[in-house]
C-alpha positions as CSV (number, residue, x, y, z in Angstrom):
1,X,21.2,47.0,106.2
2,X,22.6,49.6,103.8
3,X,22.6,52.2,106.7
4,X,24.0,49.7,109.2
5,X,26.9,48.5,106.9
6,X,27.8,51.8,105.4
7,X,27.2,53.7,108.6
8,X,29.7,51.3,110.2
9,X,32.2,52.0,107.4
10,X,31.8,55.8,107.8
11,X,32.3,55.5,111.6
12,X,35.5,53.5,111.2
13,X,36.7,56.1,108.7
14,X,36.2,58.9,111.3
15,X,37.9,56.8,114.0
16,X,40.9,56.2,111.8
17,X,41.1,59.9,110.9
18,X,40.8,61.1,114.5
19,X,42.7,58.6,116.6
20,X,46.1,60.1,115.8
21,X,45.0,63.6,116.5
22,X,43.5,62.5,119.8
23,X,46.6,60.6,120.8
24,X,48.8,63.6,120.3
25,X,46.5,66.0,122.2
26,X,45.8,63.5,125.0
27,X,49.6,63.0,125.7
28,X,51.1,66.4,125.0
29,X,48.0,68.7,124.9
30,X,49.2,70.0,121.5
31,X,46.5,70.5,118.9
32,X,48.3,69.2,115.8
33,X,46.7,71.3,113.0
34,X,49.2,69.6,110.5
35,X,47.3,66.3,110.9
36,X,45.4,66.7,107.7
37,X,48.4,67.7,105.6
38,X,50.4,64.7,106.8
39,X,47.4,62.5,105.7
40,X,47.6,64.0,102.2
41,X,51.5,63.9,102.2
42,X,51.5,60.1,102.9
43,X,48.9,59.5,100.1
44,X,51.0,61.5,97.6
45,X,54.3,59.8,98.7
46,X,52.8,56.3,98.4
47,X,51.5,57.1,94.9
48,X,54.9,58.6,93.9
49,X,56.9,55.6,95.2
50,X,54.6,53.1,93.4
51,X,54.1,54.9,90.1
52,X,57.3,57.0,89.7
53,X,59.9,54.7,91.4
54,X,58.1,51.4,90.6
55,X,58.4,50.4,94.3
56,X,56.5,47.5,95.8
57,X,53.1,48.7,97.2
58,X,53.7,47.4,100.8
59,X,57.3,48.8,100.8
60,X,56.0,52.2,99.5
61,X,53.4,52.3,102.3
62,X,56.0,51.4,105.0
63,X,58.4,54.1,103.7
64,X,55.7,56.7,103.5
65,X,54.6,56.0,107.1
66,X,58.2,56.3,108.3
67,X,58.6,59.7,106.6
68,X,55.3,60.8,108.3
69,X,56.7,59.8,111.7
70,X,59.9,61.7,110.9
71,X,57.9,64.8,109.9
72,X,56.1,64.6,113.3
73,X,59.4,64.2,115.1
74,X,61.0,67.1,113.3
75,X,57.9,69.3,113.8
76,X,58.0,68.9,117.6
77,X,61.8,68.9,118.0
78,X,62.5,72.1,116.1
79,X,59.2,74.1,116.3
80,X,56.6,73.0,118.9
81,X,59.0,72.3,121.7
82,X,59.6,76.0,121.9
83,X,55.9,76.8,122.1
84,X,54.8,74.0,124.5
85,X,52.0,75.3,126.7
86,X,51.0,78.2,124.5
87,X,47.9,76.9,122.9
88,X,47.4,79.7,120.4
89,X,51.0,79.6,119.3
90,X,50.9,75.8,118.9
91,X,47.8,76.1,116.7
92,X,49.3,78.8,114.5
93,X,52.7,77.0,114.2
94,X,51.2,73.6,113.3
95,X,48.8,75.2,110.9
96,X,51.6,77.1,109.2
97,X,53.4,73.7,108.7
98,X,50.2,72.3,107.3
99,X,50.0,75.2,104.8
100,X,53.6,74.7,103.7
101,X,53.0,71.0,103.1
102,X,49.6,71.4,101.3
103,X,50.6,74.3,99.1
104,X,53.9,72.6,98.3
105,X,51.9,69.5,97.2
106,X,49.5,71.7,95.2
107,X,52.5,73.0,93.3
108,X,53.2,69.4,92.3
109,X,49.8,69.2,90.6
110,X,47.5,68.0,93.5
111,X,44.5,70.2,92.9
112,X,41.0,69.2,93.9
113,X,39.2,72.2,92.6
114,X,36.2,71.7,90.3
115,X,37.4,71.8,86.8
116,X,41.0,71.2,87.7
117,X,42.9,69.7,84.8
118,X,46.0,67.7,85.7
119,X,47.2,64.3,86.8
120,X,45.0,62.3,89.1
121,X,46.6,60.7,92.1
122,X,44.7,57.5,93.0
123,X,45.9,54.7,95.2
124,X,44.8,51.3,94.1
125,X,42.7,49.2,96.4
126,X,44.4,46.5,98.3
127,X,41.9,43.9,96.9
128,X,39.6,44.4,93.9
129,X,36.0,43.2,93.9
130,X,32.8,43.2,95.9
131,X,30.8,40.8,98.0
132,X,27.1,40.6,99.0
133,X,26.4,41.0,102.7
134,X,22.8,40.6,103.6
135,X,21.6,41.9,100.2
136,X,24.1,44.9,100.2
137,X,27.1,44.9,97.8
138,X,30.2,46.1,99.6
139,X,33.6,46.3,98.0
140,X,36.6,44.6,99.7
141,X,38.4,47.9,100.4
142,X,35.6,49.0,102.7
143,X,35.8,45.7,104.5
144,X,39.5,46.3,104.9
145,X,38.7,49.7,106.4
146,X,36.6,48.0,109.0
147,X,39.2,45.4,109.8
148,X,42.0,47.9,109.7
149,X,40.2,50.3,112.0
150,X,39.5,47.6,114.6
151,X,43.1,46.4,114.4
152,X,44.5,50.0,114.8
153,X,42.4,50.7,117.9
154,X,43.2,47.3,119.3
155,X,46.9,47.5,118.8
156,X,47.0,51.1,120.1
157,X,45.2,49.9,123.3
158,X,47.7,47.0,123.7
159,X,50.6,49.4,123.1
160,X,49.5,52.0,125.7
161,X,48.6,49.3,128.3
162,X,51.3,46.7,127.9
163,X,54.5,48.4,126.8
164,X,56.9,50.6,128.8
165,X,56.7,53.4,126.3
166,X,52.9,53.2,126.1
167,X,52.6,53.4,129.9
168,X,54.8,56.5,129.8
169,X,52.5,58.1,127.3
170,X,49.5,57.3,129.6
171,X,51.3,58.6,132.6
172,X,52.0,61.9,131.0
173,X,48.4,62.1,129.7
174,X,47.0,61.4,133.2
175,X,49.2,63.6,135.3
176,X,52.3,65.2,133.7
177,X,53.9,66.5,137.0
178,X,53.5,63.2,138.8
179,X,54.9,61.3,135.8
180,X,57.9,63.7,135.6
181,X,58.6,63.1,139.3
182,X,58.8,59.4,138.6
183,X,61.4,60.0,135.8
184,X,59.3,60.2,132.7
185,X,60.7,62.7,130.2
186,X,57.8,65.0,129.1
187,X,59.4,66.3,126.0
188,X,60.5,62.9,124.8
189,X,57.0,61.4,125.3
190,X,55.4,64.4,123.5
191,X,57.9,63.9,120.6
192,X,57.1,60.2,120.4
193,X,53.3,60.9,120.5
194,X,53.6,63.3,117.7
195,X,55.6,60.8,115.6
196,X,53.0,58.0,116.3
197,X,50.1,60.4,115.7
198,X,51.6,61.4,112.4
199,X,52.1,57.8,111.4
200,X,48.5,57.0,112.3
201,X,47.3,59.9,110.1
202,X,49.3,58.4,107.3
203,X,48.0,54.9,108.0
204,X,44.5,56.3,107.8
205,X,45.4,57.8,104.4
206,X,46.6,54.6,102.8
207,X,43.6,52.7,104.0
208,X,40.9,55.3,103.1
209,X,42.3,57.0,100.0
210,X,41.8,54.0,97.6
211,X,38.1,55.0,97.8
212,X,38.9,58.4,96.3
213,X,41.8,60.5,95.0
214,X,44.6,62.4,96.7
215,X,43.8,66.1,96.7
216,X,45.2,69.1,98.7
217,X,41.6,69.9,99.9
218,X,41.4,66.6,101.6
219,X,43.9,67.8,104.1
220,X,41.6,70.6,105.3
221,X,38.6,68.2,105.3
222,X,40.4,65.6,107.4
223,X,41.5,68.2,109.9
224,X,37.9,69.4,110.3
225,X,36.7,65.8,110.8
226,X,39.5,65.1,113.3
227,X,38.6,68.2,115.3
228,X,34.8,67.4,115.2
229,X,35.4,63.8,116.5
230,X,37.8,65.0,119.2
231,X,35.5,67.8,120.4
232,X,32.4,65.5,120.5
233,X,34.2,62.6,122.2
234,X,36.1,64.9,124.6
235,X,39.5,66.4,123.9
236,X,42.2,63.9,124.9
237,X,39.8,60.9,125.4
238,X,40.7,58.0,123.1
239,X,37.6,56.0,123.9
240,X,35.5,59.2,123.5
241,X,37.0,59.6,120.0
242,X,35.9,56.1,119.0
243,X,32.4,56.7,120.5
244,X,32.1,60.1,118.7
245,X,33.1,58.5,115.4
246,X,30.1,56.2,115.5
247,X,27.8,59.0,116.6
248,X,28.9,61.2,113.6
249,X,29.2,58.3,111.2
250,X,25.7,57.0,111.7
251,X,24.1,60.5,112.0
252,X,25.6,61.5,108.6
253,X,24.6,58.3,106.9
254,X,21.0,58.4,108.2
255,X,20.7,62.1,107.2
256,X,22.1,61.3,103.7
257,X,19.6,58.4,103.3
258,X,16.7,60.5,104.4
259,X,17.5,64.0,103.1
260,X,20.4,63.8,100.7
261,X,24.2,64.4,100.8
262,X,23.7,68.2,101.0
263,X,22.8,67.8,104.7
264,X,26.0,66.1,105.8
265,X,27.8,69.3,106.9
266,X,24.6,70.6,108.6
267,X,24.3,67.3,110.6
268,X,28.0,67.4,111.5
269,X,27.9,70.9,112.9
270,X,24.5,70.3,114.5
271,X,25.7,67.2,116.3
272,X,28.7,69.1,117.7
273,X,26.4,71.9,119.0
274,X,23.8,69.5,120.4
275,X,26.2,67.4,122.3
276,X,28.2,70.3,123.7
277,X,25.0,72.0,124.9
278,X,24.4,69.1,127.2
279,X,28.0,68.1,127.9
280,X,30.5,70.8,127.2
281,X,33.5,68.5,127.9
282,X,32.3,66.0,125.2
283,X,30.9,62.5,125.6
284,X,33.8,61.1,127.7
285,X,35.9,64.3,128.3
286,X,37.0,65.3,131.8
287,X,38.5,68.8,131.3
288,X,35.4,70.8,132.2
289,X,33.8,68.3,134.6
290,X,34.1,70.6,137.6
291,X,32.4,73.5,135.8
292,X,29.6,71.2,134.7
293,X,29.0,70.0,138.3
294,X,28.9,73.6,139.5
């Protein structure tokens, strides 16, 4: 039961981390390498609003997520729009933005290195305490992660299937040229997707970070996890990202239970290699389907 419960929590964490990255790539084909830095930025802003400005916790979270969405909007409007379609340049530009954000936060005292001496930035849990589930003690914050992850995926599905803007995002993701012929503005939808994806990265931060502390290094780790989930699930496939999250989450939990935490990175890389050997486009990806058939 320990593996089942905590494996589920790990899987939902991966899904929360990756869903924003996958949304952006699925709609605009832009690999947002600033995803992890926005995650950390929202954690830091929320902490600052609550502890420095004495702001209400819920209001601090809402304001931080709004800022994350604005950062995504600005990043596309003034940088990525000029590089659209040039994958290497998109990666370099977005990663440069990530470095500026993370190193700027590091100057504020957000370290993360072993032996670092300075202030610790920790978000408080939404609800304190634990409960016993089938003989396993689970704190309420992890239960909130499970509920929050399910809610985010469900609301995102409703948004993309039952709203005009969501349908525009799906149209661009499925066939950009056909959608543009029907009057859908490609740049506007890409801008909106980057804003939503950035806000989703921030939402993942405020739900997950109460389990740890806000550090600059978390930005790089989150980016690696988002890339791993997206590659295994299939770049641009939202359902594939959720499926891949459970594959990675349970694989890492089982390996930790059997061999120790030192094997987590090995299992992560090994899972990527193993799946891509048999299905290069990922579990539910379509991009290399023709080559696989040939």
